[in-house]
C-alpha positions as CSV (number, residue, x, y, z in Angstrom):
1,M,-6.8,28.6,44.3
2,R,-10.1,27.8,45.8
3,R,-13.1,27.7,43.6
4,G,-15.2,30.8,43.7
5,A,-12.4,32.8,45.2
6,A,-11.4,36.1,43.6
7,P,-8.2,35.8,41.5
8,S,-5.1,36.7,43.2
9,F,-2.0,37.6,41.2
10,G,1.5,37.2,42.8
11,T,0.2,36.1,46.2
12,P,2.0,33.4,47.8
13,G,0.4,30.0,47.9
14,T,-1.9,30.7,44.8
15,G,0.4,28.9,42.3
16,R,1.2,32.2,40.7
17,E,4.3,33.0,42.6
18,G,6.6,32.8,39.6
19,S,4.5,35.0,37.3
20,G,6.0,38.3,38.6
21,A,9.6,36.8,38.4
22,A,9.0,35.3,35.0
23,R,7.7,38.6,33.7
24,R,10.8,40.4,35.1
25,A,13.1,37.8,33.7
26,G,11.4,38.3,30.2
27,C,11.8,42.0,30.5
28,I,15.4,41.7,31.4
29,A,16.1,39.3,28.5
30,L,14.3,41.7,26.0
31,G,16.5,44.6,27.4
32,V,19.7,42.6,26.9
33,A,18.7,41.6,23.4
34,L,18.0,45.2,22.5
35,L,21.3,46.4,24.0
36,G,23.1,43.7,22.0
37,A,21.4,44.8,18.7
38,F,22.2,48.4,19.4
39,A,25.8,47.4,20.2
40,C,26.2,45.9,16.8
41,T,24.9,48.9,15.0
42,G,26.8,51.6,17.1
43,N,27.8,55.0,16.1
44,P,30.3,54.6,13.2
45,K,32.1,58.0,14.0
46,Q,32.5,57.0,17.7
47,E,33.8,53.7,16.7
48,L,36.3,55.3,14.3
49,G,37.6,57.6,17.1
50,E,38.0,54.7,19.5
51,R,40.0,52.7,16.8
52,A,42.1,55.8,15.8
53,N,42.9,56.3,19.5
54,Q,43.8,52.6,19.9
55,Y,46.1,53.0,16.8
56,L,47.8,56.0,18.2
57,E,48.4,54.4,21.7
58,L,50.0,51.3,19.9
59,K,52.0,53.6,17.8
60,Q,53.2,55.5,20.9
61,K,54.2,52.1,22.4
62,R,55.8,51.1,19.0
63,D,53.8,47.9,19.1
64,W,53.7,47.5,15.3
65,A,52.8,43.8,15.5
66,S,49.5,44.6,17.3
67,I,48.8,47.3,14.6
68,Y,49.5,44.9,11.8
69,D,47.4,42.1,13.4
70,G,44.4,44.1,14.6
71,L,44.2,47.5,12.9
72,L,45.7,47.3,9.5
73,D,43.4,47.0,6.6
74,P,42.9,43.3,5.7
75,E,43.4,44.2,2.1
76,S,46.8,45.7,2.8
77,R,47.8,42.6,4.8
78,K,47.2,40.6,1.6
79,T,50.0,42.7,-0.3
80,V,52.4,43.5,2.6
81,A,54.0,40.7,4.6
82,R,54.1,41.1,8.3
83,D,57.9,41.0,8.5
84,D,58.1,43.6,5.8
85,F,55.7,45.8,7.6
86,L,57.6,45.4,10.9
87,K,61.0,46.1,9.4
88,R,59.9,49.4,7.9
89,R,58.7,50.7,11.3
90,R,61.8,50.1,13.2
91,S,63.4,53.5,12.4
92,T,60.4,55.7,13.0
93,F,60.1,58.7,15.4
94,D,59.0,58.4,19.1
95,V,55.4,59.5,19.8
96,L,55.4,61.3,23.1
97,G,51.8,62.2,23.1
98,F,48.8,62.7,20.7
99,Q,45.4,64.2,20.4
100,L,42.6,63.5,17.8
101,V,41.8,66.6,15.9
102,S,39.2,65.5,13.5
103,T,37.3,62.6,11.9
104,Q,35.6,62.9,8.5
105,M,33.6,60.1,6.9
106,D,32.3,59.9,3.4
107,E,28.5,59.5,2.8
108,A,28.8,55.8,2.3
109,Q,30.5,55.6,5.7
110,D,33.0,53.0,4.5
111,A,36.0,55.4,4.3
112,A,37.3,58.1,6.5
113,K,40.1,60.5,7.2
114,V,41.5,61.1,10.7
115,V,43.8,63.9,11.6
116,A,45.7,63.8,14.9
117,K,48.2,66.1,16.5
118,I,51.3,64.3,17.5
119,D,54.1,65.4,19.9
120,A,57.1,63.5,18.7
121,N,60.9,63.2,19.1
122,I,62.4,62.9,15.5
123,P,65.9,61.7,14.9
124,V,67.8,64.2,12.9
125,L,71.4,63.7,11.4
126,S,73.7,66.2,13.0
127,P,76.1,68.2,10.8
128,R,78.9,67.1,13.2
129,G,78.0,63.5,12.8
130,G,75.6,61.2,14.8
131,T,72.0,61.8,15.4
132,T,70.3,64.2,17.6
133,M,66.6,64.2,18.7
134,L,64.3,67.1,17.7
135,R,61.0,67.5,19.4
136,K,58.2,68.6,17.2
137,E,54.5,68.8,16.8
138,L,53.3,67.0,13.7
139,A,49.9,66.7,12.0
140,D,49.2,63.0,11.2
141,S,46.7,62.5,8.5
142,Q,45.3,58.8,8.3
143,A,43.2,57.1,5.8
144,W,40.7,54.6,7.3
145,V,38.4,52.0,5.7
146,R,35.4,50.3,7.1
147,R,35.1,46.5,6.4
148,D,32.4,44.3,7.8
149,G,31.4,47.0,10.2
150,K,34.9,47.5,11.6
151,W,37.4,50.3,11.0
152,Y,40.9,49.6,9.7
153,I,43.9,51.9,9.0
154,Q,45.1,51.9,5.4
155,L,48.8,52.0,4.5
156,E,50.0,55.5,3.4
157,G,51.2,55.9,-0.1
């Protein structure tokens, strides 16, 4: 810039070409940081719904290993061995479809109850011997707990 010339902002050749770009980059960085902060403190009820849907999808696929590893309450995993958990789930019914009905959290937001409607095929012993499949709609009530900001399903009973 020449001495005595009027200041020029963002005009090529004045040595200030980067100021607009730097300002934009700073705004973008601030925006990304704010989005990251909001992502960490998301809506607990929405997160619970997403985890419950994930649980039901895995249950429908009968992917009990993924449920144990990623969705089962860490405190339950301390008392129930993975192999024992998987063995108990082999003879369960087939989930054909599901729909979340409700999610209720307590005031502390560290425990919740989820109710889902499940369309299932249930194996029933036939009086003539053998097993037949009975299609039935079930209400599935689940207990969930929040640990370190993440929802986990608790073992029933």
